[in-house]
N, C-alpha and C positions, 0 to 999 in steps of 0.2 A: 674424222678421217677414217675410212674403213681400210681393211687390210690391202685391197688392190692398190689404193692410193699410197699406202705405206711402202709397198714393194716398189712402185713407180718412183717415189722419193729416194729410196736407197740406190736404185739403178741410175737415176739421173745425177745424183751427187757423185757417184762413182765415175760416170762418163765425164762430168765436168772436171773432176780431178785429173783424169787421164788426158783429156784435151789440153788442160793448162800446163801440164808437166811434160807431156810427150811431144806436143806440136807447137808450143810457144814458150817464151821466156817470162811470161806473166807471173808465174810462181815467185820470181825473184823479187817482186814487190812486197811480198809478205813474209818469206822465210829465206834462210841462207841456202845456198846451193847445195850444201851437204845433206840437206833434208829431202832432196828430190827423190832418191830411191824409196824412202818411207812413204812419200806422197803417192808414188806409182803403185806400191804394194797396197796402200789404203784404197786407192781407186779400184783396183781389181777386186779386192775383198768386198767392197760395197756393191759393185756390179754383180758379183757372183751371189751375194746375199739376196739382192733384189730379184734376180732371175729365179733363184732357188725358192724364195718365198712365194713368188707368183706361181711356180709350178706346183708346190704343195697346196696352195689355195685352189688351183684348178682341179687337182686330184680330189680334194675334199669335196668340192662342189659336185663333181661327177658321181662320187659315192652316195652323196645325199639324194641325187636324182634317181639312183638305181634302187634305193631302199623301197620295199613294198609298203603300200598304204595300210594303216591299221584298219581291222574290220569294223564295219559300221554296226551299231547296236541293232538288235532285232526288235520287232514290234509284237504286239498282241499279248496273249496269255503268257507265252514264254518270256516276254520281256518283263511282265509282272513278277513272274517266278524268279527271274534273275535278279530283279531289283530287291525282292524280299530276301533272297539269299545273300545279296551283297550287304543289305542292312544288318542281317544277322551276323555276318562275318565282322562287320564294322564294330558292332556292339561288343564282340569278344575281344577284338584286337584294338580297342579304341585308344588305349594308352600308348601302345607302340606306334600305331599309324599316325596319331595325332603329332607325336614328336617328330616323326619323319616328314610329314607334309609341312609342318611349320618351318622346319629347316629348309625345305625346298622353296616354299613360297617367299621366304625371307630374301632369297637372292634373285627371285624371278623379276624379269624386266630390265635387268642390268647387263648390257652387252660389253663385256670386258675386252672384246676384240677391236674396239674403236678407240682412237685417241682423241683428246680434246680438240675443239675446233681451232684453237690458237695454233695447233701444230701445222695447219696449212701455211703459216707464215714461213715455215722451213723451206718451202719451195722457192722463196725469193733468192736466198744465197745460192741455192742450187742452180737456178737459171742464170744468176749473174756469172757463175763460172763459165758459162757457155756464151752468153750474149752481151754482158756488160761488166767488165772487170772494174772493180772499185779503183779509184785513183791512188797512186803511190804517195807515201809520206813526202812532204816537202817543206817549204819555207814556213808555213803556218806552224807545223809541229816544231821545227828548229827554233822559231822565235819564242816559243813558250817552254823551252827546256834549257837547262844549264849546260855549260860546256862539260864534255867528258873529261874526267880527271886523267892526266897522262901518267904513265908508269914512271916511277923513279928510275933514272939511268945514270950510272957513274962513268961509263966508258963509251966513247964515241969514235967511230971510224972516221978516217980522213974523208972530206968531201971530194968528189971527183973534180978534175981540172976543167971539165966541159962547162960551158956557160950558155944558157941558164941551166941550173942544177934541178932536174925533176925531183920533187919531194911530195910526200904525203902531207896532209894538213897536221896530222899527229906528229910526224917527224920534224916538221918545221917548228911546231910549238915546243916540242921537247928540246930541240937545239936552242931556241931562243931563251928558254927558262932554266936549262940545266947544264949546258955545255960551257964549262969554265974556260975553255981554250978560245972562245968567242969566234970559232971558225965561220960562223954564219955572217959576221960583220962585214958589210960591203959587198957580199956576194949576191949575184942575180939568181933568183930561184924561179921555178915554174910550178904553180899549184893549180889543181883542177877541182871544181866543185860547182855548186849552184848558189844562186843569189838569194840571200835573206835580208830584206830591208830591216833597218833598225827604226822602230817606232819611237818618236820623241827624242829629246836630248840632241837636237840639231840634225836628226836624220843620220845618214850614212848607211853602210851595208857590210854584211859579212859574206865571205866565201865559205861555204858550208858543205860538210858531208854528214850523212846519217849512217850510223853503224848498227847493224843487227848483231846481237850476240847469239840469238837463236831465231827470233821472228820479229815482226813489227811491234809486238807488245813490249819487248824489252829494249827498244831502240834508244840510242844515245846520240848526241850531236857533238861535232867538233867544229869550231868556227874560228876563222882568222879575220880580223878587222881589216878593211880596205880603205886606203886613203888616197886622195888625189883625183878621183873621178866620181861623177854622179852615179847614183845606184840604177843599174839596169833593172828591167822588169823582174819581179820575183819569180823564182824557180828557173831562171835562165842558166843553162850550164855554160861555164866559161873556163878557158885556160888563161891564167893570169900570170904575167911575169913582172918582177919587181924586186925591191930590196927591203930588208927589215926597216920598219918605221921606228925610229928611235923614241921609245917611251918606256921609262923604267931603266933599271940596271940590267944590261944584257948578261945572260948566264945565271940570272936569279929569278925567283918567283915573282918579283916585281915587274919584270919585263912583260909587255903586252904582246901577244901573238898578233902582229899587225904587219901590213905590207904597204909600202909606197908603190902604187901601180905605175908601171912604165908602159905596159901594153896589155891588151886583152883581146880575145877572140872567142866568138860563140863556137861551141862544139856540141856534138850529139851526146845525149845521155849515155854514159858508158854501160856496158853489160854489167859490170860489177859495181852498180850504183850504190849499194848499201853496205859497202866495205870502205876502208880507207886505204886501199892498196893503190899503187899507181894504176891509172885507168886503162882498161882494155876497150878498144873501140868495137862497135857492134859488128863490124865485118871480120873481126879476128875470132 
C-alpha cells in the first residue's frame, strides 16, 4: 500500500466515523452513548490527517518534478581524462568511499514508504462504516454468557401502586433475590428485553438485556426466565407483563429471577438497547 492509498484510508475511516456518529444511531451498537463526542473528534482528526498527508505527498511529488536532471557524462578524450582522474581519486579515498558506499547500498531497494499488502484489508472496516454496519450483539452472545452479577442492596424503596410496575431486568432480579420485605410477591410487573432461547433442558427462553460498560467488548448479559408461553423467535424485542414465578425462597439468593407470563407484545428495539434502563422508544 503506497502513501496515496494510506491517505485515502485515513480519510475514509474518518468519514465513516463521522457518518455513523453524526447522522445515525448505529454507533450505539458498539459503544455507550457517552463516547459519542470522542468518536466525533476521532473522525475529524483522521479526516484532517488523511487530507494533510495527501497534500504533503502532492507537494513532494511537484518538487521532485521541478528538480533539474543530472548532467550526462561527456565522451571522447575528455571522458577518458575524467575517468582516469576519478580512478586516481578513488584510489586515494578508497577506504573512506568504500565505507560510505557500502552503507548506502545496504539499504538500497527498500521502500519504507509502503505498508505490507495485508494493510489493504483495513479498507474493509472503513467501508463497512459507510455501507454495511455489522449486526448488533443479540441472543447468540447472551446464550453464551453468564448472568451479570447484581450489586448487593440492603434498602429498597416502596414499589409504586400502579399496575403493572415497569421495572428493569436488573431491578427485578435484585428485588427477587434481596428484598426481605417480599414487596414483589404477587405484584404484576412489566419487563422489556429481547428473546434468548434456551438450548436443551426442555427448551424455554429468557427475556434478556445486554449491558455495555464501555463498548461491545466488555458486554454483560442480564436474563430473566419466562414461564407459561412458547419461545418467540430469537432476538424479538418484547414487553412482557406477569408475576414472579415461585422457585426458591423469595428474598434470598436461591430465588430464581423468573416470570409467569400473562401477556406480551412485540415492541421496536429501544434507542438505549445496550443499557438496562427503562426503555426509550425510537421516536423519543
